[in-house]
N, C-alpha and C positions, 0 to 999 in steps of 0.2 A: 703284797701290800694288804693292809687291813681292809676288811669290808665294813668298817665303821660307816653308819648311815648318816650322811650330812644332808639334812632336810632343806628343801627349797619351797618357798611360797610363790605361787604364780598369780599374777594380776592380769586380767584381760579388760582393756579399757576401750570400749567402742564396739559397734555392731560387726564390722568386718573382722576385727580382732577376735570376736567371739565365734565368727564363722571358722576362722583358721583354728582357734582353740578347740572348738567342738570336734573337728576332724582329728586334731592332735590327741585329745583325750580318748576319742574312740579307738585310735591306734594303740594307745597305752592299754586300754581296757581289753583289747583283743589279745594282748600278750600275757594277761594275768592268768594265773592258775592257782587254785586253792587245794590242789591235790598234794597231801604231805609226802606222797611217794615220789613226786616229780622233783628231780634235782633243781636247785635254784638256778635261775637264768642269769645271763650276763648283765642284764639291766636290773638294777635294784629299784623296784617299784615304790618302796617306802620312801624314796627320796621325794617323790611328788604326791604320793597318796598317803592318807592317814586312816588309821583304824579307829573306829568308834563303836558306840552301842546305842540302840534306840531305847526309849523308856520301856519297851516291851522285852528288852533283853537280847534283841537280835544284833549280831555283829555286823557292822557296816564297813565298807572300804570306799572312801570318797576322796576326790581330789582336794589337795590343800590349795584351794583356789578362791580368789575374789574376782567376780565378774561384774562389771558395771555396764549398764546400757540405759536407754531412754524409755520413757513411758510408751507403751504399746509395742514393745519389741519382743515380748515373750509369747504372745498368742496362747497356746494350750499349756505352756509350762507355768506352774505355780511358783511364785517367788520363793516360798519357803520349802518347796519340794514336797515329797510324799513319804519320806522315810520316817517322819515323826508324827504321823497321823494318829497312832495308837493312843487310845485314852481320851480322845476328844468326844464329847457328848453333845451332839447337835440339838438334843432335846432340853438342854439346861436353860430354859427361858423363864425369867421371873416376872415378866410383864403379863398381867392377866386380862388386860383389855383387848379390844379388837385391833387387828393390824392387817395391812395388805402387803403381800410379798410380790415384788417385781423381779422376775428371774430372766436374765439375758441368755439367749442360746449361745453356748460356747462355740468357738471356731471348730470346724470339722477337722478331725485328725486324718493324716494320710495313712496308707496301708501299713507302713512300717511302725508308726506310733500305735496303731490299733493292735498290731501283733505284740508289741512290747507290753501293752496293758494286759493282754491275755496271759502273757508269761509271768508278769508281776502277780497276777491273781492265782497262779498255779494251774491255769487252764491249759489243756492240751490243744495245740493248734490243729487245723484240719488234717485228717489222716493223709490226704493227698500230698501234703507238704512233707511228711516225715514217714520213713519206713517204720513199721511197728517195732522193730528191734531198737530204734533210736529214741524211743519214748520212755525215758526213765520215770518211774512212778514216784512222785514225791508229794508230800502234804501241801495243801493250799498255803501260799505265802512263803514257802521255803525253797523256791526255785533258786539254784545256785548260779553264779556267773558262768561257770563252766557249762551248765545246762543251757543257759540263754545263748552263749556263744555257739555251741554245737547246733542248736536248733535253728538259729538265724542263718547259720552257714548253709543249711539245707535249702533255704528259700531265697538265696541271694538273687537268683535270676528273676524273681517276681517283683523286685523293687526297681521301678524306674521313676525316680522322684523329681526329675528335672522340672516338671510342670507344677509340682505341688510344694516346692521349697520356697517359703516366703521369708522365714527368719531362721536363725541358727538352731533354735530349739526343735525345729521340725525334723532334724536328723540326729538329735542327741540321744545316745543309747545308754547313758549311765545316769545313776542317781547322783544328785548334788547335795551337799550339806546345807541345812537351813540357813547358815551364815554366809553362803557363797554369793548369792545374787544381790546386787544393789541396783535399784531402779531410780534413776534421776527424774523426778516428776516435773521439774521445771521446764523440760523440753520434750517435744514429741518425736517419735521415730518416723511417723508417717505424716503426710499433709504438708502444706506450705507454711503454716503458722507455727511460731515457737520452735524453730529448728536450731540445733546446736551447730552453727555453720562457721563460726569465727574463733580464732585462737583465744582472744580476750574473754569470750564467753566461758570457755573452758577453764581458763585461769581463775576467773571469779567464782567458779562453782565450789572450789575446795575451801569452804568455810561453813560455819553453822552446822546444820543437820547432816549435810553430805560429809563434812570432815569428821564429825563425831561418829557417824556410822562406819566410815572407813577405818578410823582408829580402833573402834570396838572390834571389828572383824580382824584387823591385823593383830591386835593383842591376843585374840582367841587362838589364831593359828600359830603365831610366833611363840607364845608362852608354853605351848605343849611340845615344842621342838627341843630335843636334847643338844643337837649340834647344828644349828641353823647356819647354812653356808651362804644364803642370800636369796635373791628374788629374780625371777624371770618375768619381765614385763612385756606384754603384747599390747601395743597402743596404736590406735588409728592415727594416721599421719595427716590425712587430707581434710579433716573436719575439726570441730572445736575440741574433740578429745585430745588433740595434740597439745592444747593449752592445759587441759586437765592433767594429762600425763606428765607435762613438765613440772607441775606443782606436786604431783604424787611422787615422782622420782626425787625431787628436791627434798620432800619430807622424809623419804626413805634414807636419803644420803645423810640428813641431819640426825635422824633418830636411830639409825642402825649403821653407824660408821664402822668401816672395816669389813662389812659384808659385801658380797658381790651383788651388783645390780646390772644385769644383762638385759638391755632393752632392744626390742625388735619393733621397728616402726613399719606398720602394715598399710598398704594402699592397694585397692582393687584396680583391675584394668580399666573398668568403666563404671560410671555412675548413672543411675536412671535420672531422666529429666534434667540433663545438663544444660546450662546456659553459659554464655561468655562470662557473666559476672560470677557464677558459681565456680567456673574453672579458674578464674583469677583468685578467688578465695582459697581454693585448694592449693594453688601454687604458694600463696602466702602462708598457709598453715604448714605445708611441708617445709618451707624455708625456716620459719620460726621454730617448728618442732624439731628439726634437725639440730639447730644451734642449741636449744635449751635441753633437749633430751640427752644429747651427747655430753653437755656440761655436767649433768647431774647423774650420769651413769658410769659404770666401769667400762663399758663400751656400748656403742649404739650402732645397730645394723638395720638399714632399711630393707624390707622384703616386699617385692612387688614383681608381677609379671608384665607390668607396663614397660614400654620401651623407654620411658623417662618420666621424671616427676614434673616436667614442665607442662605448659598448656597444649603443646603440639608434639606429643611423644611419637616415636617410631612404632613399628609393628610390635605386638606382644611377643614375648619370648616363646619360641617354638622348640619342642623336644621331638626327636625323631621317632620315638616309640609311644608318644601320647597323642590322643585326638580329643582335646578338650575344647570347650566353648569359652573363650575368654570373657564373654559378656555375662556368663553365669557365675555369680559369687560361689555357688555350691561347687562348681568345677575348679575355678582357679584357686580357691582357698584350700582345696584338697591337695593340689600340687605343692603349695607352700607348706602344708602340714607334713607331707611326706619328707620334704627337705628339712623342716624343723626337727623332725624325729631323729634325723642323723646329726644335725648341727648341735643338738643339745646332749648328745651321747657322752662327751668327755666327763661331765660332772654327774652323770647318772649311773655309772658303771658300779657293779658290785665289787670288783677287784680292779686295782690300778686306776681308780677314779682320780680325776684331776679337779680340785676345787675351783669354783667359779673365779675367785680372785686370781688364781694362777693362769687360767685360760685368758682372762682379760689382760693380765700383765704381759703375756706372751705376744698379744696382738696390739694393744693400745700403748705403743712406745712413743716417748717424747711428746706427749700431748695429742697424739693422733688417735682419738677415741672413736672415730667413725671407721667402721670396717665394712667390707663388701662380701656378699655371699654368692657362691656359684654352686651348681648342682647338676649331676647326671641322674635324671629321674625318668625311668629307672637306669641303673648302670648297665650298659650293654655287654653282657657276658653270655657266651654261648653255653647252653646246657651240656655238661660233660667236658668242657674245656678247662683251661687253667687261667689264673690271673695274668701271667705273662702273655698268653695268647690274646686275651681281651685287650690289654694295654698296647700290644704291638700293632693292633689295628688302627691306633690313633697316634701315629708318629709325627704328623704335621701339626696337629692341634689337640688340645686337651678335650676329653669327652664331655665336660660340663658346660652349662649355659649360665648366663647372668641371672641371678635372683634378686639383684639390687638395682637393676637398670644401669649398671656400671660396666662398660666393656672391659675385658681383660687386657692388661698391658701387653704390648708387643715386644718390649725390650727385655723381658725376663727379669725384671727387678721387682723385689717385694721386700717390705720391712719385716714381715712376719706372716706365717701361714699355718693354718690348722686344718688338716685334711682328715676326713672320716670315711671309711668304707664299711657299710653295714649291709649284711644280708647275703654273704657268699656261702651260706650253709650248704654242705653237700658238694661243693666245688673245690678244686685243687688250687692252692695258693702258689705252688711252685710247679715247675715243669718236671715231667717224668721222662726226660731224654735219656736214652740208654747210654751206659758208659762207653766212651770212645767215639760217641756221635757228636758232631759239631752242633752246638745249640743254634737254633735259627736266629736268635738275637741275644745280646748280653743279658737281657732280663731272664732268659731261660736258664742261665747258668747260676742264678742266685739261689740261696738256700732257706729263705724265709719270706713270708708274705710281706712283712714290714720292709725288708730290704728291696723287694721287687717294687713296691709302691714308692718308696723313697727314691730309688734310683730313677724311676720313670719321671717323677715330678721334678727332680733336680736336673733332668735333661732339658726342662723348660725354664727352671729357676735355679741356675747353677750355684749362685752365691747367696741364696736367701735362707734365713732361718726357717726350719720346718719342724712341725710337730704333727704326728699322725697316730691314728688308732684304727684298728681293724676289729670288727665285731661280727661274728658269724650269724647271729640271729637276724632275720629279715624283718622288715615292717610288715606285719600281718594285716591283711585287708579283710574286713568283715562288713556285713550289711550295716549301714547303707552307703558304703563308699561307692562313688560313681564309677560306672564302667567307661573308663577313658583310655584304655590300653590298646595298643596295636595287636592285631590278630597274629602277628609273628612271635608273640610271647607265649611261653608255656604257662601252666597254672601257677608255677613258682616264680614267674617273672623273668625267666631266662630266655634268651633267643633260642628258637627251636628250628631244626631242619625239617621237622615233620608238620605238615600243614593239614588241617582238617579237610575232609572231602568237601567238594563243592555242595553247598546247601546245608551242610551240618553246622551246628552252632560252634562258635569258637570257645575254647576253654575259659572258664571263669578264673581270672587271676586272683589268687588268694594271698600272695605275698610278693614283694619285690625287693631287689637289692638297690641301694641308693649310695651314691658317692657325693660328698659335699666338700666345699673348701671355704673357709673364712680367711680373708686376706686384708692386710693393711699394706698399701703400696701406692706408688706414684699415680696409678690410674684414678685414684680418688680425687686428686688435685683438679683435673679438668672437670670431673663430675660435680664437685662442690662449686667450682668457679661458674659453671653453667647455671647452677641453681641460683648463685648470687646475681649473675647477669640478668636472669629472667625476672627476679624480684626487684632489681634496680632499674629496669627499663622503662618505668612509668612513674608518674607522680601519684603516690598512694593517696594523698589528701584530695586530689581531684578525681581520680578514677575509682577509689574504693573508700569514700569517707565513712560509710557505715561500718566498715571493718574495724575502724579505729574508735567507733562510738562507745564500745565497752572495753577499750584497752586493746593493745598497749598504746601508750603515748607515742607521739611521733618520734621523740628523742629516744625512747626505748627501742622502737622499731629500727631506727637508723643505727643504734648501737649494735643491735643483733646482726644487721647486715655487715657491719665492720668486723664483728667477731667471725662471721662466716667467711669473709674475705681472708682474714688472717689464718683461719683454720685451713683454708684451701692452700695457702702458702706453705703450711707444715708438710704437705705431701709432695713438694717439688722434688724432682729427681736429683739425687745427690751428685750425679755425674755431670751436672752442668745445665739442668733444666730442659732436656731435649723434649720433654712432654709438654712444655708450655706452648700455648698458642699465642699468636700475635695479640689477640684480644686480651689475654691474661696479662701480657706485658704492658698493654695500655692501661689496664686497671691499676697497675702499680705506680704509674707515673703521677 
């Protein structure tokens, strides 16, 4: 199939979305190579990156990205970036009278950002960090991405940033285009005053200067695309950005009809300084956001490691080979970014790419535009074994865990599923059983990796439509990705039989295989019904009057709840509603 590049524009709306997005872009950056002698990889980076040029003539490669956040959310990052500093003359002052300059001390940069500054200036980092043979001599200001990647890889162990990460720009390793960042000055990122906490506040934002600024940035990125396939939208679900996102996706739907709009609604496990009122607001934002974002998107997929979107969720999602701190946004956003790296593979491939609209049509059938994600992060594959060996170890249950707070169905029914396995590089996809030897399982007798994976999944979903893709390239981990992996993993992220001697450091994991699944199925019915019941269990006019003070109107809110109830009914099991609970039946009476 043709390797025609179908471009994608990414929008990140909200602080947690920018956390996940920063990790995601760092992962993409780690896989870039500018060496003309290197064969093109399986992932076509030009789908999400754009090539440009600074006024000084330097070629740039930056994300095709619009990132929106609140006042005070950038800290050390300049809104316009640093790529286009050339030519600015700070001495060009025409005022000849006296003046007084007040200069505020900038926030202190962590060790990672300090090293990035040195590399940007063409400085050689401390010799203790790099062997002399790994120090390429290059002119100041001309350090290549390959050089930055290789140097930072040398010092990965020196970065322990858990105590210094306050905002997403604290671990951003790439340059952004000057048109990427939009700061909403009407609301503060920190403090108790002027917070973007309610859905209606976000809805009301998309007008005036905010709308003009967004349209200007969209036109810039869209008009330079040759074959725009659509937009991937990362939107905070638990605060006022859910309202802003609903208006943004509605605008995209109206202005770019026929393009794919794949929306990922993001929610952290925990929020600082939570109160019962704030928790109630978050439930209402998630409820309204789910209804409106699904309505205006090709599909909508919530992504969270919370046990649920209600006010009393169960325990956060646990993965057998990860040791992450759910309370740290820096940690839980990295897990979601790894999953998102695999979930977005289908429309980013160089060959056999599937456009966004086709991915959405496969999953969002008969008005069921909410889908659930699951992931094995990392996929448990023994070093030196085969895919049949790895899958045969999980005959009773699938290896992935919920990424949307939606339990997997137990009855094997699914309206549509898209599964991706990424990162088996160097491992065998089929068994090497000797001729005449009885295979240890039916999977070991198959002759392609696609057949092995399809046969395995169909053993759990025997009659469900299935699309799948296998990509050998892993997700490459470079500084400052957090150290959250089990010591039982090798440096390539595979399970290892060889353990480091007691007292010796564990290997630094530099890449991992990941398996993900996007599903539309009956399990989403109870999930949506639970969201509906949680938001319907109280009188919003009495318990949250301030939520309605800036919209929506009570009638609009009640209409959204009715839309959510009807949406939940779309996911009823076709075999007679065996997944319906008694409370759901009561709702219908």
